[in-house]
C-alpha positions as CSV (number, residue, x, y, z in Angstrom):
1,X,15.9,3.5,11.9
2,X,16.7,1.4,8.8
3,X,18.1,3.2,5.9
4,X,18.0,1.5,2.4
5,X,20.5,2.1,-0.3
6,X,19.4,0.9,-3.9
7,X,21.8,-1.7,-5.1
8,X,22.0,-3.9,-8.2
9,X,20.5,-7.3,-7.1
10,X,22.8,-10.4,-6.7
11,X,21.1,-12.9,-8.8
12,X,22.6,-15.9,-7.0
13,X,21.3,-14.6,-3.6
14,X,17.9,-13.7,-5.1
15,X,17.5,-17.4,-6.2
16,X,18.5,-18.7,-2.8
17,X,15.9,-16.3,-1.1
18,X,13.1,-17.4,-3.4
19,X,13.9,-21.1,-2.4
20,X,13.9,-20.2,1.1
21,X,10.5,-18.4,0.8
22,X,8.9,-21.4,-0.7
23,X,10.1,-23.6,2.0
24,X,9.0,-21.2,4.8
25,X,5.6,-20.5,3.0
26,X,5.0,-24.1,2.9
27,X,6.0,-25.3,6.3
28,X,5.3,-22.6,8.8
29,X,3.8,-19.4,7.2
30,X,1.9,-18.2,10.4
31,X,5.0,-18.6,12.7
32,X,7.2,-16.8,10.1
33,X,4.7,-13.9,9.9
34,X,4.4,-13.4,13.6
35,X,8.2,-13.6,14.1
36,X,8.7,-11.2,11.3
37,X,6.5,-8.5,12.6
38,X,7.7,-9.0,16.2
39,X,11.2,-8.1,14.9
40,X,9.9,-4.6,14.0
41,X,10.5,-3.4,17.6
42,X,14.2,-3.7,17.0
43,X,13.9,-1.0,14.4
44,X,10.9,1.2,15.0
45,X,11.5,4.3,17.0
46,X,8.1,5.8,16.3
47,X,5.7,3.2,17.9
48,X,3.7,4.7,20.7
49,X,2.7,1.4,22.3
50,X,-0.2,0.5,20.1
51,X,-0.5,-1.5,16.9
52,X,-0.8,0.4,13.6
53,X,-2.7,-0.3,10.4
54,X,-3.2,1.8,7.2
55,X,-6.1,1.0,4.8
56,X,-5.7,1.9,1.2
57,X,-7.9,1.3,-1.9
58,X,-7.1,1.4,-5.5
59,X,-9.0,3.1,-8.2
60,X,-7.6,2.0,-11.5
61,X,-10.6,1.0,-13.6
62,X,-14.1,2.1,-14.5
63,X,-15.6,-0.6,-12.0
64,X,-13.7,0.9,-9.2
65,X,-15.0,4.3,-9.9
66,X,-18.6,2.9,-10.1
67,X,-18.0,1.3,-6.7
68,X,-16.6,4.4,-5.2
69,X,-19.8,6.0,-3.9
70,X,-20.8,2.8,-1.9
71,X,-17.1,2.5,-0.6
72,X,-17.1,6.1,0.7
73,X,-20.5,5.4,2.4
74,X,-18.9,2.3,4.1
75,X,-16.0,4.2,5.3
76,X,-18.2,7.1,6.7
77,X,-20.4,4.6,8.5
78,X,-17.4,3.4,10.5
79,X,-15.7,6.8,10.8
80,X,-12.7,5.3,8.7
81,X,-10.3,7.2,6.6
82,X,-8.3,5.6,3.9
83,X,-5.8,6.4,1.2
84,X,-7.0,6.0,-2.5
85,X,-4.4,5.2,-5.2
86,X,-5.7,7.2,-8.2
87,X,-4.9,7.0,-12.0
88,X,-4.6,10.3,-13.8
89,X,-6.7,9.2,-16.7
90,X,-9.7,8.4,-14.5
91,X,-9.3,11.7,-12.5
92,X,-9.5,13.4,-15.9
93,X,-12.6,11.4,-16.9
94,X,-14.4,11.4,-13.6
95,X,-13.3,14.5,-11.6
96,X,-16.5,14.8,-9.5
97,X,-16.2,11.2,-8.3
98,X,-12.6,11.7,-7.2
99,X,-13.5,15.2,-5.6
100,X,-15.9,13.3,-3.3
101,X,-12.8,11.4,-1.9
102,X,-11.1,14.5,-1.0
103,X,-14.3,16.2,0.4
104,X,-14.8,13.0,2.6
105,X,-11.3,13.6,4.1
106,X,-9.5,10.8,2.6
107,X,-5.9,10.8,1.0
108,X,-5.1,10.6,-2.7
109,X,-2.1,8.7,-3.8
110,X,-0.4,9.1,-7.3
111,X,-0.8,5.9,-9.1
112,X,0.6,7.3,-12.5
113,X,-1.3,8.7,-15.4
114,X,-2.1,5.7,-17.4
115,X,-1.3,2.7,-15.1
116,X,1.1,0.8,-17.4
117,X,0.5,-2.9,-17.0
118,X,-3.1,-2.5,-16.2
119,X,-4.9,-5.6,-17.6
120,X,-7.8,-3.2,-18.7
121,X,-6.0,-0.1,-19.6
122,X,-2.4,-0.8,-20.6
123,X,-1.6,-4.4,-20.6
124,X,1.2,-4.1,-23.1
125,X,3.8,-2.4,-21.0
126,X,5.0,-2.3,-17.3
127,X,6.0,0.8,-15.5
128,X,9.3,-0.7,-14.9
129,X,9.9,-1.0,-18.7
130,X,9.5,2.7,-19.2
131,X,12.5,5.1,-19.6
132,X,13.2,7.3,-16.7
133,X,11.7,10.3,-18.6
134,X,8.5,8.3,-19.3
135,X,8.1,7.3,-15.7
136,X,8.6,10.8,-14.5
137,X,6.0,11.9,-17.2
138,X,3.4,9.4,-15.9
139,X,4.0,10.6,-12.2
140,X,4.0,14.3,-13.1
141,X,0.8,14.2,-15.3
142,X,-1.2,12.5,-12.5
143,X,0.2,15.0,-10.0
144,X,-0.7,18.0,-12.1
145,X,-4.2,16.7,-13.0
146,X,-5.0,16.2,-9.2
147,X,-3.9,19.9,-8.6
148,X,-5.7,21.2,-11.5
149,X,-9.1,19.4,-11.3
150,X,-9.3,18.6,-7.6
151,X,-7.3,21.3,-6.0
152,X,-5.4,18.6,-4.1
153,X,-1.7,18.2,-3.9
154,X,-0.5,14.5,-3.8
155,X,2.5,13.7,-1.6
156,X,2.7,10.0,-2.0
157,X,3.1,7.4,-4.9
158,X,2.2,3.8,-5.6
159,X,3.8,2.2,-8.6
160,X,1.5,0.1,-10.8
161,X,1.8,-3.7,-10.1
162,X,4.3,-3.2,-7.2
163,X,7.2,-5.5,-7.1
164,X,10.6,-3.8,-7.8
165,X,9.1,-1.1,-9.9
166,X,10.8,1.8,-8.0
167,X,14.4,2.5,-9.1
168,X,16.5,5.6,-8.2
169,X,15.1,7.4,-11.2
170,X,11.5,7.1,-9.8
171,X,12.6,8.4,-6.3
172,X,14.3,11.3,-8.1
173,X,11.1,12.2,-9.8
174,X,9.1,12.0,-6.5
175,X,11.7,14.2,-4.8
176,X,11.4,16.8,-7.4
177,X,7.7,17.0,-6.7
178,X,8.3,17.3,-3.0
179,X,6.7,13.8,-2.2
180,X,7.3,12.4,1.2
181,X,6.7,8.7,0.6
182,X,6.3,5.8,-1.8
183,X,4.4,2.5,-1.1
184,X,5.6,0.2,-3.9
185,X,7.4,-2.8,-2.2
186,X,6.3,-6.0,-0.6
187,X,6.8,-5.9,3.2
188,X,8.4,-9.3,3.5
189,X,10.9,-8.7,0.7
190,X,12.4,-5.7,2.5
191,X,15.4,-5.6,5.1
192,X,13.3,-3.3,7.3
193,X,10.9,-6.0,8.7
194,X,7.9,-4.5,6.8
195,X,8.4,-1.0,8.4
196,X,8.5,2.3,6.5
197,X,12.1,3.1,5.8
198,X,14.1,6.1,4.3
199,X,15.5,5.4,0.9
200,X,19.0,6.6,0.5
201,X,18.6,9.8,-1.6
202,X,21.2,12.3,0.0
203,X,19.4,14.3,2.6
204,X,15.9,14.4,1.0
205,X,13.1,13.1,3.2
206,X,11.2,10.3,1.4
207,X,10.0,6.9,2.9
208,X,9.2,3.7,1.3
209,X,6.1,2.1,2.9
210,X,5.9,-1.6,2.2
211,X,2.6,-3.2,1.4
212,X,1.7,-6.1,3.7
213,X,0.9,-9.8,3.3
214,X,-1.1,-12.2,5.4
215,X,-0.5,-15.0,8.0
216,X,-1.4,-17.7,5.5
217,X,0.8,-16.3,2.7
218,X,3.5,-14.2,4.2
219,X,5.3,-13.6,0.8
220,X,2.2,-12.7,-1.3
221,X,0.6,-9.3,-1.2
222,X,-2.9,-9.5,0.5
223,X,-5.1,-8.0,-2.1
224,X,-8.7,-8.7,-3.1
225,X,-8.0,-9.1,-6.9
226,X,-5.0,-11.4,-6.6
227,X,-6.3,-13.4,-3.7
228,X,-10.0,-13.9,-3.9
229,X,-11.3,-12.8,-7.4
230,X,-8.2,-13.5,-9.7
231,X,-7.7,-16.3,-12.1
232,X,-5.9,-18.4,-9.4
233,X,-7.3,-17.2,-6.1
234,X,-5.6,-18.2,-2.8
235,X,-8.8,-17.6,-0.8
236,X,-12.0,-19.3,-2.2
237,X,-14.9,-17.1,-1.4
238,X,-15.5,-13.9,0.6
239,X,-15.7,-15.8,3.9
240,X,-12.2,-17.3,3.5
241,X,-10.8,-13.9,2.6
242,X,-12.3,-12.1,5.6
243,X,-11.2,-15.0,7.8
244,X,-7.6,-14.4,6.6
245,X,-7.9,-10.7,7.2
246,X,-9.2,-11.4,10.7
247,X,-6.2,-13.8,11.5
248,X,-3.8,-11.3,10.1
249,X,-5.1,-8.3,12.0
250,X,-5.2,-10.3,15.3
251,X,-1.5,-11.1,14.8
252,X,-0.7,-7.5,14.1
253,X,-2.5,-6.5,17.3
254,X,-0.9,-9.3,19.4
255,X,2.6,-8.2,18.1
256,X,1.9,-4.4,18.4
257,X,3.1,-4.3,14.8
258,X,2.7,-2.2,11.7
259,X,0.8,-3.3,8.6
260,X,-0.8,-1.7,5.6
261,X,-2.8,-3.3,2.7
262,X,-4.4,-2.1,-0.4
263,X,-7.7,-3.4,-1.9
264,X,-9.3,-2.8,-5.3
265,X,-12.3,-0.7,-4.7
266,X,-14.8,-2.8,-7.0
267,X,-13.4,-6.2,-5.7
268,X,-13.6,-5.2,-1.9
269,X,-17.1,-3.9,-2.3
270,X,-18.3,-7.3,-3.8
271,X,-20.1,-9.4,-1.1
272,X,-19.7,-6.6,1.5
273,X,-16.2,-7.3,2.1
274,X,-15.2,-3.6,2.8
275,X,-18.0,-3.2,5.5
276,X,-16.7,-6.3,7.3
277,X,-13.0,-5.1,7.1
278,X,-14.1,-1.7,8.5
279,X,-16.1,-3.4,11.3
280,X,-13.0,-5.4,12.4
281,X,-10.8,-2.4,12.1
282,X,-13.3,-0.2,14.2
283,X,-13.6,-2.9,16.8
284,X,-9.8,-3.3,17.3
285,X,-9.5,0.5,17.4
286,X,-12.0,0.4,20.3
287,X,-10.7,-2.5,22.1
288,X,-7.0,-2.5,21.5
289,X,-6.2,1.2,20.6
290,X,-5.3,0.2,17.0
291,X,-4.0,3.3,15.4
292,X,-5.5,3.9,12.0
293,X,-3.7,6.7,10.4
294,X,-3.4,7.9,6.7
295,X,0.0,7.6,5.1
296,X,0.5,11.4,5.6
297,X,-0.1,11.0,9.2
298,X,2.2,8.0,9.5
299,X,4.9,9.8,7.7
300,X,4.8,12.8,9.9
301,X,5.1,10.7,13.0
302,X,8.0,8.7,11.6
303,X,9.9,11.8,10.8
304,X,9.1,13.6,14.1
305,X,9.9,10.6,16.3
306,X,13.0,9.4,14.7
307,X,14.4,12.8,13.6
308,X,16.2,11.2,10.8
309,X,17.2,14.3,9.1
C-alpha cells in the first residue's frame, strides 16, 4: 500500500507536470483516465473483485440546506447512503436539518466551522492561508458542534476548496481528534493512482481519500458547481453532465476501480441530477456488484485488509 510523506514541492517539477497534464488532457483524456485507474490494482490490497464508488454531497450554503429534504428523499428512494460535508455554522443554525442526515443513516464529514474561501460565506480568506492554530480551531469547532447539537462524532474531514489545503499541521489536528481520514486532494494529482493512501504521521492511522475526476477532464474535479453551473462550465446542461458521469462510472466498472465524487447539494438537485445519478449507481450495484460504501466503511476495509499498522 502506498505511503505518502509530505514534502515541500519542487517548483520546476510542478511546472513540468502542469504542462504534461495540459497535453494529456487535450490529446487523450479518456485513454489516460482508463490507464490511470487500471494502475490501481498494482497498489490496492483491499479490493474484493468489484468496483467501488463513494457518493458524497456538500452542505456549505443555505441553498444546500434548503435542498436537503429532497436530496434525502432521493437517496432513500434508491436505498443509497452518502457522506455529507457539513459546515459548523450551518449545523449551528439548522440543527434539525442536519439531524435528519444522521437519522437517515448517512455520514457527516467535517468541512470546518466557517468554510474559509466560500464565495457566499468567507470569500476573503482561504483555509490554506490560516495559521495552524486557526485551522485547528475551524476543525475543532465544527467537530464539537456536531457532538453537542447532533450527538454525532465525526471521524473524517474535507478541506474547503480542496487542492493542497492539507499540510502536516492539519493532519496533526485531525489525529488529535481521533479522525481516521481526510478527503482533500485531487485523485490524478496523487502518486497513489487515486486510491486512499496513508499519510506519513508516525504510527497514527489516517488515510487521505482523493476526490475523483471524469473521463473527459481527468485533471479537474468532477463537481456540479465547477462543471455545470459555474461561471465557466465544462458541461453545458444537465444532460451533458449526466452523460459524463455515466461514461466515467462505466470506465470505473470496466476497470474494477475505485472512485469518489462530491456534489453540491443544491446544484445536484437542480434538474433532477441526483435522482439520475442514484438510478445509475443502483443499476450498476445490481448488475455489476458495484460496492457503494460510506467513507467509514471504506476506511475500515482498507485498514483491515492491508494491516498497515
